[in-house]
C-alpha positions, 0 to 999 in steps of 0.5 A, spaced: 752 105 504 745 106 507 743 107 514 741 100 515 746 097 512 752 101 516 748 099 523 749 091 520 756 093 519 758 095 525 754 089 529 757 085 525 764 086 528 762 089 535 755 085 536 748 088 536 748 091 544 754 094 542 751 099 537 746 105 537 742 106 530 734 108 533 734 116 533 732 116 540 737 112 543 742 116 538 740 123 542 745 124 547 751 123 541 748 129 537 753 134 540 759 135 545 760 140 550 758 146 545 751 145 544 751 150 538 752 145 533 748 139 533 748 133 528 744 127 529 750 121 528 748 115 524 750 110 529 754 109 535 758 104 537 758 104 544 764 101 550 765 094 551 770 089 547 769 095 541 777 095 543 779 089 540 775 091 533 776 099 533 781 097 527 775 094 523 770 099 525 775 105 523 776 101 517 769 099 515 768 107 516 773 110 512 773 105 507 765 107 505 767 115 506 762 116 513 765 121 517 766 119 524 768 122 530 772 118 536 770 120 544 773 118 550 771 120 557 777 122 559 781 115 561 785 115 554 781 110 550 775 110 546 769 110 548 764 111 543 764 112 535 759 117 532 758 114 525 757 121 520 750 124 520 743 121 519 742 120 510 736 124 509 
């Protein structure tokens, strides 16, 4: 699945304002506390009403063979879900 399609599919699930796909918006999500290994994600799904739709997001990514990393802010809930590295 190409980057444009991934973004469209994610937006269809969680809504436009909860999906980042512009490279300038994705920079803060290219690494966690370990800044040695950086990889720009293809997309980021932000919090909001995402928890209600999280299973659909995970099914889309897993079904498309797209690796993802759920991240949380220490409160036990997923804050964002980065969808694999950018396609070359």
